[in-house]
Every structure is written in structure tokens, then in C-alpha cells.
mmCIF file of the N, C-alpha and C atoms, coordinates in Angstrom:
data_MODEL
# 
_entry.id   MODEL 
# 
loop_
_atom_site.group_PDB 
_atom_site.id 
_atom_site.type_symbol 
_atom_site.label_atom_id 
_atom_site.label_alt_id 
_atom_site.label_comp_id 
_atom_site.label_asym_id 
_atom_site.label_entity_id 
_atom_site.label_seq_id 
_atom_site.pdbx_PDB_ins_code 
_atom_site.Cartn_x 
_atom_site.Cartn_y 
_atom_site.Cartn_z 
_atom_site.occupancy 
_atom_site.B_iso_or_equiv 
_atom_site.pdbx_formal_charge 
_atom_site.auth_seq_id 
_atom_site.auth_comp_id 
_atom_site.auth_asym_id 
_atom_site.auth_atom_id 
_atom_site.pdbx_PDB_model_num 
ATOM 1   N N  . UNK A 1 1  ? -13.209 133.478 70.601  1.00 0.00 ? 1  UNK A N  1 
ATOM 2   C CA . UNK A 1 1  ? -12.450 134.451 71.353  1.00 0.00 ? 1  UNK A CA 1 
ATOM 3   C C  . UNK A 1 1  ? -13.246 135.743 71.549  1.00 0.00 ? 1  UNK A C  1 
ATOM 4   N N  . UNK A 1 2  ? -13.856 136.219 70.487  1.00 0.00 ? 2  UNK A N  1 
ATOM 5   C CA . UNK A 1 2  ? -14.643 137.454 70.566  1.00 0.00 ? 2  UNK A CA 1 
ATOM 6   C C  . UNK A 1 2  ? -15.833 137.233 71.494  1.00 0.00 ? 2  UNK A C  1 
ATOM 7   N N  . UNK A 1 3  ? -16.421 136.050 71.425  1.00 0.00 ? 3  UNK A N  1 
ATOM 8   C CA . UNK A 1 3  ? -17.570 135.737 72.270  1.00 0.00 ? 3  UNK A CA 1 
ATOM 9   C C  . UNK A 1 3  ? -17.196 135.826 73.749  1.00 0.00 ? 3  UNK A C  1 
ATOM 10  N N  . UNK A 1 4  ? -16.050 135.286 74.145  1.00 0.00 ? 4  UNK A N  1 
ATOM 11  C CA . UNK A 1 4  ? -15.586 135.365 75.536  1.00 0.00 ? 4  UNK A CA 1 
ATOM 12  C C  . UNK A 1 4  ? -15.343 136.806 75.945  1.00 0.00 ? 4  UNK A C  1 
ATOM 13  N N  . UNK A 1 5  ? -14.797 137.587 75.059  1.00 0.00 ? 5  UNK A N  1 
ATOM 14  C CA . UNK A 1 5  ? -14.532 138.997 75.364  1.00 0.00 ? 5  UNK A CA 1 
ATOM 15  C C  . UNK A 1 5  ? -15.844 139.750 75.586  1.00 0.00 ? 5  UNK A C  1 
ATOM 16  N N  . UNK A 1 6  ? -16.836 139.469 74.760  1.00 0.00 ? 6  UNK A N  1 
ATOM 17  C CA . UNK A 1 6  ? -18.134 140.129 74.921  1.00 0.00 ? 6  UNK A CA 1 
ATOM 18  C C  . UNK A 1 6  ? -18.803 139.723 76.233  1.00 0.00 ? 6  UNK A C  1 
ATOM 19  N N  . UNK A 1 7  ? -18.706 138.457 76.589  1.00 0.00 ? 7  UNK A N  1 
ATOM 20  C CA . UNK A 1 7  ? -19.271 137.993 77.861  1.00 0.00 ? 7  UNK A CA 1 
ATOM 21  C C  . UNK A 1 7  ? -18.559 138.670 79.028  1.00 0.00 ? 7  UNK A C  1 
ATOM 22  N N  . UNK A 1 8  ? -17.232 138.779 78.956  1.00 0.00 ? 8  UNK A N  1 
ATOM 23  C CA . UNK A 1 8  ? -16.472 139.436 80.025  1.00 0.00 ? 8  UNK A CA 1 
ATOM 24  C C  . UNK A 1 8  ? -16.866 140.895 80.156  1.00 0.00 ? 8  UNK A C  1 
ATOM 25  N N  . UNK A 1 9  ? -17.048 141.585 79.031  1.00 0.00 ? 9  UNK A N  1 
ATOM 26  C CA . UNK A 1 9  ? -17.456 142.996 79.061  1.00 0.00 ? 9  UNK A CA 1 
ATOM 27  C C  . UNK A 1 9  ? -18.855 143.122 79.661  1.00 0.00 ? 9  UNK A C  1 
ATOM 28  N N  . UNK A 1 10 ? -19.762 142.232 79.271  1.00 0.00 ? 10 UNK A N  1 
ATOM 29  C CA . UNK A 1 10 ? -21.130 142.275 79.798  1.00 0.00 ? 10 UNK A CA 1 
ATOM 30  C C  . UNK A 1 10 ? -21.148 142.033 81.305  1.00 0.00 ? 10 UNK A C  1 
ATOM 31  N N  . UNK A 1 11 ? -20.376 141.072 81.770  1.00 0.00 ? 11 UNK A N  1 
ATOM 32  C CA . UNK A 1 11 ? -20.323 140.797 83.202  1.00 0.00 ? 11 UNK A CA 1 
ATOM 33  C C  . UNK A 1 11 ? -19.713 141.966 83.974  1.00 0.00 ? 11 UNK A C  1 
ATOM 34  N N  . UNK A 1 12 ? -18.692 142.571 83.431  1.00 0.00 ? 12 UNK A N  1 
ATOM 35  C CA . UNK A 1 12 ? -18.069 143.722 84.082  1.00 0.00 ? 12 UNK A CA 1 
ATOM 36  C C  . UNK A 1 12 ? -19.049 144.884 84.158  1.00 0.00 ? 12 UNK A C  1 
ATOM 37  N N  . UNK A 1 13 ? -19.775 145.124 83.075  1.00 0.00 ? 13 UNK A N  1 
ATOM 38  C CA . UNK A 1 13 ? -20.736 146.226 83.050  1.00 0.00 ? 13 UNK A CA 1 
ATOM 39  C C  . UNK A 1 13 ? -21.843 146.015 84.083  1.00 0.00 ? 13 UNK A C  1 
ATOM 40  N N  . UNK A 1 14 ? -22.320 144.784 84.230  1.00 0.00 ? 14 UNK A N  1 
ATOM 41  C CA . UNK A 1 14 ? -23.399 144.551 85.183  1.00 0.00 ? 14 UNK A CA 1 
ATOM 42  C C  . UNK A 1 14 ? -22.920 144.617 86.624  1.00 0.00 ? 14 UNK A C  1 
ATOM 43  N N  . UNK A 1 15 ? -21.669 144.319 86.874  1.00 0.00 ? 15 UNK A N  1 
ATOM 44  C CA . UNK A 1 15 ? -21.181 144.403 88.250  1.00 0.00 ? 15 UNK A CA 1 
ATOM 45  C C  . UNK A 1 15 ? -20.856 145.831 88.647  1.00 0.00 ? 15 UNK A C  1 
ATOM 46  N N  . UNK A 1 16 ? -20.712 146.727 87.681  1.00 0.00 ? 16 UNK A N  1 
ATOM 47  C CA . UNK A 1 16 ? -20.405 148.118 87.990  1.00 0.00 ? 16 UNK A CA 1 
ATOM 48  C C  . UNK A 1 16 ? -21.646 148.982 88.173  1.00 0.00 ? 16 UNK A C  1 
ATOM 49  N N  . UNK A 1 17 ? -22.814 148.423 87.922  1.00 0.00 ? 17 UNK A N  1 
ATOM 50  C CA . UNK A 1 17 ? -24.049 149.174 88.096  1.00 0.00 ? 17 UNK A CA 1 
ATOM 51  C C  . UNK A 1 17 ? -24.264 149.409 89.587  1.00 0.00 ? 17 UNK A C  1 
ATOM 52  N N  . UNK A 1 18 ? -24.470 150.658 89.946  1.00 0.00 ? 18 UNK A N  1 
ATOM 53  C CA . UNK A 1 18 ? -24.685 151.014 91.344  1.00 0.00 ? 18 UNK A CA 1 
ATOM 54  C C  . UNK A 1 18 ? -26.133 151.445 91.505  1.00 0.00 ? 18 UNK A C  1 
ATOM 55  N N  . UNK A 1 19 ? -26.840 150.781 92.398  1.00 0.00 ? 19 UNK A N  1 
ATOM 56  C CA . UNK A 1 19 ? -28.228 151.132 92.658  1.00 0.00 ? 19 UNK A CA 1 
ATOM 57  C C  . UNK A 1 19 ? -28.295 152.262 93.670  1.00 0.00 ? 19 UNK A C  1 
ATOM 58  N N  . UNK A 1 20 ? -29.216 153.206 93.476  1.00 0.00 ? 20 UNK A N  1 
ATOM 59  C CA . UNK A 1 20 ? -29.338 154.294 94.457  1.00 0.00 ? 20 UNK A CA 1 
ATOM 60  C C  . UNK A 1 20 ? -29.831 153.758 95.794  1.00 0.00 ? 20 UNK A C  1 
ATOM 61  N N  . UNK A 1 21 ? -29.329 154.317 96.856  1.00 0.00 ? 21 UNK A N  1 
ATOM 62  C CA . UNK A 1 21 ? -29.735 153.900 98.198  1.00 0.00 ? 21 UNK A CA 1 
ATOM 63  C C  . UNK A 1 21 ? -31.116 154.456 98.513  1.00 0.00 ? 21 UNK A C  1 
ATOM 64  N N  . UNK A 1 22 ? -31.937 153.651 99.140  1.00 0.00 ? 22 UNK A N  1 
ATOM 65  C CA . UNK A 1 22 ? -33.253 154.101 99.559  1.00 0.00 ? 22 UNK A CA 1 
ATOM 66  C C  . UNK A 1 22 ? -33.166 154.796 100.908 1.00 0.00 ? 22 UNK A C  1 
ATOM 67  N N  . UNK A 1 23 ? -34.282 155.272 101.408 1.00 0.00 ? 23 UNK A N  1 
ATOM 68  C CA . UNK A 1 23 ? -34.278 155.914 102.713 1.00 0.00 ? 23 UNK A CA 1 
ATOM 69  C C  . UNK A 1 23 ? -33.814 154.961 103.811 1.00 0.00 ? 23 UNK A C  1 
ATOM 70  N N  . UNK A 1 24 ? -33.232 155.511 104.810 1.00 0.00 ? 24 UNK A N  1 
ATOM 71  C CA . UNK A 1 24 ? -32.762 154.705 105.934 1.00 0.00 ? 24 UNK A CA 1 
ATOM 72  C C  . UNK A 1 24 ? -33.937 154.041 106.634 1.00 0.00 ? 24 UNK A C  1 
ATOM 73  N N  . UNK A 1 25 ? -33.711 152.849 107.093 1.00 0.00 ? 25 UNK A N  1 
ATOM 74  C CA . UNK A 1 25 ? -34.732 152.112 107.825 1.00 0.00 ? 25 UNK A CA 1 
ATOM 75  C C  . UNK A 1 25 ? -34.374 152.093 109.309 1.00 0.00 ? 25 UNK A C  1 
ATOM 76  N N  . UNK A 1 26 ? -35.315 152.484 110.122 1.00 0.00 ? 26 UNK A N  1 
ATOM 77  C CA . UNK A 1 26 ? -35.091 152.454 111.565 1.00 0.00 ? 26 UNK A CA 1 
ATOM 78  C C  . UNK A 1 26 ? -35.213 151.017 112.052 1.00 0.00 ? 26 UNK A C  1 
ATOM 79  N N  . UNK A 1 27 ? -34.518 150.708 113.130 1.00 0.00 ? 27 UNK A N  1 
ATOM 80  C CA . UNK A 1 27 ? -34.668 149.369 113.684 1.00 0.00 ? 27 UNK A CA 1 
ATOM 81  C C  . UNK A 1 27 ? -36.000 149.288 114.412 1.00 0.00 ? 27 UNK A C  1 
ATOM 82  N N  . UNK A 1 28 ? -36.527 148.095 114.589 1.00 0.00 ? 28 UNK A N  1 
ATOM 83  C CA . UNK A 1 28 ? -37.824 147.972 115.248 1.00 0.00 ? 28 UNK A CA 1 
ATOM 84  C C  . UNK A 1 28 ? -37.750 148.358 116.724 1.00 0.00 ? 28 UNK A C  1 
ATOM 85  N N  . UNK A 1 29 ? -38.840 148.866 117.222 1.00 0.00 ? 29 UNK A N  1 
ATOM 86  C CA . UNK A 1 29 ? -38.938 149.242 118.626 1.00 0.00 ? 29 UNK A CA 1 
ATOM 87  C C  . UNK A 1 29 ? -39.075 147.967 119.458 1.00 0.00 ? 29 UNK A C  1 
ATOM 88  N N  . UNK A 1 30 ? -38.305 147.865 120.516 1.00 0.00 ? 30 UNK A N  1 
ATOM 89  C CA . UNK A 1 30 ? -38.333 146.680 121.367 1.00 0.00 ? 30 UNK A CA 1 
ATOM 90  C C  . UNK A 1 30 ? -39.611 146.578 122.185 1.00 0.00 ? 30 UNK A C  1 
ATOM 91  N N  . UNK A 1 31 ? -39.906 145.393 122.636 1.00 0.00 ? 31 UNK A N  1 
ATOM 92  C CA . UNK A 1 31 ? -41.065 145.153 123.477 1.00 0.00 ? 31 UNK A CA 1 
ATOM 93  C C  . UNK A 1 31 ? -40.899 145.898 124.796 1.00 0.00 ? 31 UNK A C  1 
ATOM 94  N N  . UNK A 1 32 ? -41.938 146.567 125.253 1.00 0.00 ? 32 UNK A N  1 
ATOM 95  C CA . UNK A 1 32 ? -41.927 147.368 126.485 1.00 0.00 ? 32 UNK A CA 1 
ATOM 96  C C  . UNK A 1 32 ? -40.993 148.569 126.401 1.00 0.00 ? 32 UNK A C  1 
ATOM 97  N N  . UNK A 1 33 ? -40.900 149.162 125.218 1.00 0.00 ? 33 UNK A N  1 
ATOM 98  C CA . UNK A 1 33 ? -40.125 150.387 125.017 1.00 0.00 ? 33 UNK A CA 1 
ATOM 99  C C  . UNK A 1 33 ? -40.959 151.399 124.244 1.00 0.00 ? 33 UNK A C  1 
ATOM 100 N N  . UNK A 1 34 ? -40.696 152.657 124.481 1.00 0.00 ? 34 UNK A N  1 
ATOM 101 C CA . UNK A 1 34 ? -41.255 153.750 123.707 1.00 0.00 ? 34 UNK A CA 1 
ATOM 102 C C  . UNK A 1 34 ? -40.126 154.265 122.826 1.00 0.00 ? 34 UNK A C  1 
ATOM 103 N N  . UNK A 1 35 ? -40.387 154.409 121.521 1.00 0.00 ? 35 UNK A N  1 
ATOM 104 C CA . UNK A 1 35 ? -39.314 154.757 120.591 1.00 0.00 ? 35 UNK A CA 1 
ATOM 105 C C  . UNK A 1 35 ? -39.661 155.982 119.753 1.00 0.00 ? 35 UNK A C  1 
ATOM 106 N N  . UNK A 1 36 ? -38.647 156.756 119.436 1.00 0.00 ? 36 UNK A N  1 
ATOM 107 C CA . UNK A 1 36 ? -38.789 157.920 118.574 1.00 0.00 ? 36 UNK A CA 1 
ATOM 108 C C  . UNK A 1 36 ? -37.738 157.843 117.473 1.00 0.00 ? 36 UNK A C  1 
ATOM 109 N N  . UNK A 1 37 ? -38.190 157.960 116.236 1.00 0.00 ? 37 UNK A N  1 
ATOM 110 C CA . UNK A 1 37 ? -37.304 158.005 115.082 1.00 0.00 ? 37 UNK A CA 1 
ATOM 111 C C  . UNK A 1 37 ? -37.544 159.326 114.371 1.00 0.00 ? 37 UNK A C  1 
ATOM 112 N N  . UNK A 1 38 ? -36.478 160.052 114.083 1.00 0.00 ? 38 UNK A N  1 
ATOM 113 C CA . UNK A 1 38 ? -36.577 161.299 113.331 1.00 0.00 ? 38 UNK A CA 1 
ATOM 114 C C  . UNK A 1 38 ? -35.715 161.168 112.089 1.00 0.00 ? 38 UNK A C  1 
ATOM 115 N N  . UNK A 1 39 ? -36.295 161.481 110.922 1.00 0.00 ? 39 UNK A N  1 
ATOM 116 C CA . UNK A 1 39 ? -35.590 161.402 109.649 1.00 0.00 ? 39 UNK A CA 1 
ATOM 117 C C  . UNK A 1 39 ? -35.147 162.796 109.215 1.00 0.00 ? 39 UNK A C  1 
ATOM 118 N N  . UNK A 1 40 ? -33.944 162.883 108.670 1.00 0.00 ? 40 UNK A N  1 
ATOM 119 C CA . UNK A 1 40 ? -33.365 164.162 108.236 1.00 0.00 ? 40 UNK A CA 1 
ATOM 120 C C  . UNK A 1 40 ? -32.962 164.087 106.769 1.00 0.00 ? 40 UNK A C  1 
ATOM 121 N N  . UNK A 1 41 ? -32.878 165.250 106.148 1.00 0.00 ? 41 UNK A N  1 
ATOM 122 C CA . UNK A 1 41 ? -32.481 165.310 104.745 1.00 0.00 ? 41 UNK A CA 1 
ATOM 123 C C  . UNK A 1 41 ? -30.976 165.413 104.565 1.00 0.00 ? 41 UNK A C  1 
ATOM 124 N N  . UNK A 1 42 ? -30.236 165.701 105.643 1.00 0.00 ? 42 UNK A N  1 
ATOM 125 C CA . UNK A 1 42 ? -28.785 165.858 105.515 1.00 0.00 ? 42 UNK A CA 1 
ATOM 126 C C  . UNK A 1 42 ? -28.061 165.198 106.687 1.00 0.00 ? 42 UNK A C  1 
ATOM 127 N N  . UNK A 1 43 ? -26.777 164.937 106.493 1.00 0.00 ? 43 UNK A N  1 
ATOM 128 C CA . UNK A 1 43 ? -26.000 164.229 107.511 1.00 0.00 ? 43 UNK A CA 1 
ATOM 129 C C  . UNK A 1 43 ? -25.739 165.072 108.762 1.00 0.00 ? 43 UNK A C  1 
ATOM 130 N N  . UNK A 1 44 ? -25.906 166.385 108.668 1.00 0.00 ? 44 UNK A N  1 
ATOM 131 C CA . UNK A 1 44 ? -25.724 167.259 109.829 1.00 0.00 ? 44 UNK A CA 1 
ATOM 132 C C  . UNK A 1 44 ? -26.972 167.288 110.715 1.00 0.00 ? 44 UNK A C  1 
ATOM 133 N N  . UNK A 1 45 ? -28.035 166.632 110.274 1.00 0.00 ? 45 UNK A N  1 
ATOM 134 C CA . UNK A 1 45 ? -29.311 166.570 111.020 1.00 0.00 ? 45 UNK A CA 1 
ATOM 135 C C  . UNK A 1 45 ? -29.874 167.962 111.287 1.00 0.00 ? 45 UNK A C  1 
ATOM 136 N N  . UNK A 1 46 ? -29.821 168.828 110.279 1.00 0.00 ? 46 UNK A N  1 
ATOM 137 C CA . UNK A 1 46 ? -30.342 170.190 110.456 1.00 0.00 ? 46 UNK A CA 1 
ATOM 138 C C  . UNK A 1 46 ? -31.767 170.356 109.949 1.00 0.00 ? 46 UNK A C  1 
ATOM 139 N N  . UNK A 1 47 ? -32.221 169.469 109.062 1.00 0.00 ? 47 UNK A N  1 
ATOM 140 C CA . UNK A 1 47 ? -33.543 169.618 108.477 1.00 0.00 ? 47 UNK A CA 1 
ATOM 141 C C  . UNK A 1 47 ? -34.339 168.326 108.654 1.00 0.00 ? 47 UNK A C  1 
ATOM 142 N N  . UNK A 1 48 ? -35.196 168.288 109.678 1.00 0.00 ? 48 UNK A N  1 
ATOM 143 C CA . UNK A 1 48 ? -36.042 167.111 109.912 1.00 0.00 ? 48 UNK A CA 1 
ATOM 144 C C  . UNK A 1 48 ? -37.131 167.071 108.847 1.00 0.00 ? 48 UNK A C  1 
ATOM 145 N N  . UNK A 1 49 ? -37.280 165.920 108.193 1.00 0.00 ? 49 UNK A N  1 
ATOM 146 C CA . UNK A 1 49 ? -38.277 165.791 107.137 1.00 0.00 ? 49 UNK A CA 1 
ATOM 147 C C  . UNK A 1 49 ? -39.397 164.816 107.494 1.00 0.00 ? 49 UNK A C  1 
ATOM 148 N N  . UNK A 1 50 ? -39.249 164.099 108.629 1.00 0.00 ? 50 UNK A N  1 
ATOM 149 C CA . UNK A 1 50 ? -40.287 163.163 109.036 1.00 0.00 ? 50 UNK A CA 1 
ATOM 150 C C  . UNK A 1 50 ? -39.943 162.492 110.341 1.00 0.00 ? 50 UNK A C  1 
ATOM 151 N N  . UNK A 1 51 ? -40.899 161.737 110.861 1.00 0.00 ? 51 UNK A N  1 
ATOM 152 C CA . UNK A 1 51 ? -40.643 161.061 112.120 1.00 0.00 ? 51 UNK A CA 1 
ATOM 153 C C  . UNK A 1 51 ? -41.680 160.005 112.427 1.00 0.00 ? 51 UNK A C  1 
ATOM 154 N N  . UNK A 1 52 ? -41.364 159.217 113.452 1.00 0.00 ? 52 UNK A N  1 
ATOM 155 C CA . UNK A 1 52 ? -42.264 158.145 113.907 1.00 0.00 ? 52 UNK A CA 1 
ATOM 156 C C  . UNK A 1 52 ? -42.143 158.034 115.415 1.00 0.00 ? 52 UNK A C  1 
ATOM 157 N N  . UNK A 1 53 ? -43.277 158.007 116.094 1.00 0.00 ? 53 UNK A N  1 
ATOM 158 C CA . UNK A 1 53 ? -43.328 157.861 117.544 1.00 0.00 ? 53 UNK A CA 1 
ATOM 159 C C  . UNK A 1 53 ? -44.119 156.608 117.865 1.00 0.00 ? 53 UNK A C  1 
ATOM 160 N N  . UNK A 1 54 ? -43.515 155.688 118.603 1.00 0.00 ? 54 UNK A N  1 
ATOM 161 C CA . UNK A 1 54 ? -44.175 154.449 119.017 1.00 0.00 ? 54 UNK A CA 1 
ATOM 162 C C  . UNK A 1 54 ? -44.275 154.461 120.536 1.00 0.00 ? 54 UNK A C  1 
ATOM 163 N N  . UNK A 1 55 ? -45.509 154.512 121.050 1.00 0.00 ? 55 UNK A N  1 
ATOM 164 C CA . UNK A 1 55 ? -45.735 154.613 122.487 1.00 0.00 ? 55 UNK A CA 1 
ATOM 165 C C  . UNK A 1 55 ? -45.864 153.239 123.137 1.00 0.00 ? 55 UNK A C  1 
ATOM 166 N N  . UNK A 1 56 ? -45.810 153.235 124.465 1.00 0.00 ? 56 UNK A N  1 
ATOM 167 C CA . UNK A 1 56 ? -45.883 151.996 125.243 1.00 0.00 ? 56 UNK A CA 1 
ATOM 168 C C  . UNK A 1 56 ? -47.208 151.262 125.057 1.00 0.00 ? 56 UNK A C  1 
ATOM 169 N N  . UNK A 1 57 ? -48.283 151.986 124.783 1.00 0.00 ? 57 UNK A N  1 
ATOM 170 C CA . UNK A 1 57 ? -49.589 151.351 124.613 1.00 0.00 ? 57 UNK A CA 1 
ATOM 171 C C  . UNK A 1 57 ? -49.822 150.834 123.195 1.00 0.00 ? 57 UNK A C  1 
ATOM 172 N N  . UNK A 1 58 ? -48.800 150.942 122.329 1.00 0.00 ? 58 UNK A N  1 
ATOM 173 C CA . UNK A 1 58 ? -48.913 150.439 120.963 1.00 0.00 ? 58 UNK A CA 1 
ATOM 174 C C  . UNK A 1 58 ? -49.314 151.477 119.944 1.00 0.00 ? 58 UNK A C  1 
ATOM 175 N N  . UNK A 1 59 ? -49.601 152.694 120.389 1.00 0.00 ? 59 UNK A N  1 
ATOM 176 C CA . UNK A 1 59 ? -49.958 153.758 119.472 1.00 0.00 ? 59 UNK A CA 1 
ATOM 177 C C  . UNK A 1 59 ? -48.736 154.166 118.650 1.00 0.00 ? 59 UNK A C  1 
ATOM 178 N N  . UNK A 1 60 ? -48.929 154.302 117.343 1.00 0.00 ? 60 UNK A N  1 
ATOM 179 C CA . UNK A 1 60 ? -47.858 154.739 116.453 1.00 0.00 ? 60 UNK A CA 1 
ATOM 180 C C  . UNK A 1 60 ? -48.317 155.966 115.687 1.00 0.00 ? 60 UNK A C  1 
ATOM 181 N N  . UNK A 1 61 ? -47.512 157.015 115.720 1.00 0.00 ? 61 UNK A N  1 
ATOM 182 C CA . UNK A 1 61 ? -47.800 158.240 114.982 1.00 0.00 ? 61 UNK A CA 1 
ATOM 183 C C  . UNK A 1 61 ? -46.632 158.525 114.049 1.00 0.00 ? 61 UNK A C  1 
ATOM 184 N N  . UNK A 1 62 ? -46.946 158.885 112.817 1.00 0.00 ? 62 UNK A N  1 
ATOM 185 C CA . UNK A 1 62 ? -45.905 159.233 111.853 1.00 0.00 ? 62 UNK A CA 1 
ATOM 186 C C  . UNK A 1 62 ? -46.226 160.577 111.231 1.00 0.00 ? 62 UNK A C  1 
ATOM 187 N N  . UNK A 1 63 ? -45.195 161.244 110.710 1.00 0.00 ? 63 UNK A N  1 
ATOM 188 C CA . UNK A 1 63 ? -45.392 162.498 110.000 1.00 0.00 ? 63 UNK A CA 1 
ATOM 189 C C  . UNK A 1 63 ? -44.289 162.628 108.947 1.00 0.00 ? 63 UNK A C  1 
ATOM 190 N N  . UNK A 1 64 ? -44.566 163.366 107.900 1.00 0.00 ? 64 UNK A N  1 
ATOM 191 C CA . UNK A 1 64 ? -43.570 163.654 106.877 1.00 0.00 ? 64 UNK A CA 1 
ATOM 192 C C  . UNK A 1 64 ? -43.164 162.444 106.062 1.00 0.00 ? 64 UNK A C  1 
ATOM 193 N N  . UNK A 1 65 ? -41.900 162.450 105.673 1.00 0.00 ? 65 UNK A N  1 
ATOM 194 C CA . UNK A 1 65 ? -41.347 161.381 104.837 1.00 0.00 ? 65 UNK A CA 1 
ATOM 195 C C  . UNK A 1 65 ? -40.090 160.821 105.487 1.00 0.00 ? 65 UNK A C  1 
ATOM 196 N N  . UNK A 1 66 ? -39.668 159.648 105.009 1.00 0.00 ? 66 UNK A N  1 
ATOM 197 C CA . UNK A 1 66 ? -38.412 159.080 105.488 1.00 0.00 ? 66 UNK A CA 1 
ATOM 198 C C  . UNK A 1 66 ? -37.270 159.680 104.685 1.00 0.00 ? 66 UNK A C  1 
ATOM 199 N N  . UNK A 1 67 ? -36.249 160.143 105.383 1.00 0.00 ? 67 UNK A N  1 
ATOM 200 C CA . UNK A 1 67 ? -35.071 160.686 104.728 1.00 0.00 ? 67 UNK A CA 1 
ATOM 201 C C  . UNK A 1 67 ? -33.905 159.723 104.856 1.00 0.00 ? 67 UNK A C  1 
ATOM 202 N N  . UNK A 1 68 ? -32.782 160.051 104.229 1.00 0.00 ? 68 UNK A N  1 
ATOM 203 C CA . UNK A 1 68 ? -31.637 159.143 104.235 1.00 0.00 ? 68 UNK A CA 1 
ATOM 204 C C  . UNK A 1 68 ? -30.869 159.087 105.562 1.00 0.00 ? 68 UNK A C  1 
ATOM 205 N N  . UNK A 1 69 ? -31.100 160.035 106.448 1.00 0.00 ? 69 UNK A N  1 
ATOM 206 C CA . UNK A 1 69 ? -30.376 160.084 107.725 1.00 0.00 ? 69 UNK A CA 1 
ATOM 207 C C  . UNK A 1 69 ? -31.393 160.066 108.855 1.00 0.00 ? 69 UNK A C  1 
ATOM 208 N N  . UNK A 1 70 ? -31.057 159.401 109.967 1.00 0.00 ? 70 UNK A N  1 
ATOM 209 C CA . UNK A 1 70 ? -32.028 159.315 111.053 1.00 0.00 ? 70 UNK A CA 1 
ATOM 210 C C  . UNK A 1 70 ? -31.356 159.275 112.412 1.00 0.00 ? 70 UNK A C  1 
ATOM 211 N N  . UNK A 1 71 ? -32.166 159.586 113.407 1.00 0.00 ? 71 UNK A N  1 
ATOM 212 C CA . UNK A 1 71 ? -31.792 159.353 114.798 1.00 0.00 ? 71 UNK A CA 1 
ATOM 213 C C  . UNK A 1 71 ? -32.877 158.458 115.388 1.00 0.00 ? 71 UNK A C  1 
ATOM 214 N N  . UNK A 1 72 ? -32.466 157.593 116.308 1.00 0.00 ? 72 UNK A N  1 
ATOM 215 C CA . UNK A 1 72 ? -33.405 156.647 116.912 1.00 0.00 ? 72 UNK A CA 1 
ATOM 216 C C  . UNK A 1 72 ? -33.131 156.640 118.418 1.00 0.00 ? 72 UNK A C  1 
ATOM 217 N N  . UNK A 1 73 ? -34.192 156.761 119.195 1.00 0.00 ? 73 UNK A N  1 
ATOM 218 C CA . UNK A 1 73 ? -34.029 156.678 120.641 1.00 0.00 ? 73 UNK A CA 1 
ATOM 219 C C  . UNK A 1 73 ? -35.154 155.803 121.199 1.00 0.00 ? 73 UNK A C  1 
ATOM 220 N N  . UNK A 1 74 ? -34.843 155.116 122.293 1.00 0.00 ? 74 UNK A N  1 
ATOM 221 C CA . UNK A 1 74 ? -35.852 154.291 122.950 1.00 0.00 ? 74 UNK A CA 1 
ATOM 222 C C  . UNK A 1 74 ? -35.746 154.452 124.455 1.00 0.00 ? 74 UNK A C  1 
ATOM 223 N N  . UNK A 1 75 ? -36.911 154.409 125.098 1.00 0.00 ? 75 UNK A N  1 
ATOM 224 C CA . UNK A 1 75 ? -36.979 154.531 126.554 1.00 0.00 ? 75 UNK A CA 1 
ATOM 225 C C  . UNK A 1 75 ? -37.838 153.381 127.079 1.00 0.00 ? 75 UNK A C  1 
ATOM 226 N N  . UNK A 1 76 ? -37.427 152.771 128.161 1.00 0.00 ? 76 UNK A N  1 
ATOM 227 C CA . UNK A 1 76 ? -38.228 151.674 128.712 1.00 0.00 ? 76 UNK A CA 1 
ATOM 228 C C  . UNK A 1 76 ? -39.575 152.182 129.248 1.00 0.00 ? 76 UNK A C  1 
ATOM 229 N N  . UNK A 1 77 ? -40.596 151.359 129.095 1.00 0.00 ? 77 UNK A N  1 
ATOM 230 C CA . UNK A 1 77 ? -41.907 151.680 129.669 1.00 0.00 ? 77 UNK A CA 1 
ATOM 231 C C  . UNK A 1 77 ? -41.921 151.263 131.128 1.00 0.00 ? 77 UNK A C  1 
ATOM 232 N N  . UNK A 1 78 ? -42.560 152.048 131.955 1.00 0.00 ? 78 UNK A N  1 
ATOM 233 C CA . UNK A 1 78 ? -42.620 151.741 133.393 1.00 0.00 ? 78 UNK A CA 1 
ATOM 234 C C  . UNK A 1 78 ? -43.982 151.269 133.789 1.00 0.00 ? 78 UNK A C  1 
# 
């Protein structure tokens, strides 16, 4: 009986462990699109902490760090 109780407590404890969320991941840029991703430190998007620019010719430029909040935009290449 005690053994079952200990197993139940152990299982409950492991299911209650919450892992911290990592930085947000931007979706991939589509083929024949130019994409801009900007990462922010807060949900109000007031403090940009990093970004990524993917151009039509395949050039990718990044700066800063990835934050937990982001905006993503894409424009078709002509």
C-alpha cells in the first residue's frame, strides 16, 4: 500500500514540473518571399532585442538575440 502511494506521489510530482519556455521561433520564410522577423523582450513590442532579414536572393542577416515575443512579415519577390 505504501509503495503504491509513493509511486502515485512520484508520478504527480513529475507531471507538475513546468519547463521554462524558450525563445519564440519564427516560421520559415516561404520560397520566393522576403521575410523580416523582429524579436522583442516584452509583449507590448516596445523593446526590440534582435531580428532576422531574409532577402529574395537568399541573403540572411541577423542581429541581437531571440526574445520571447516576435513579429513576422513576408513580401513576395518580384
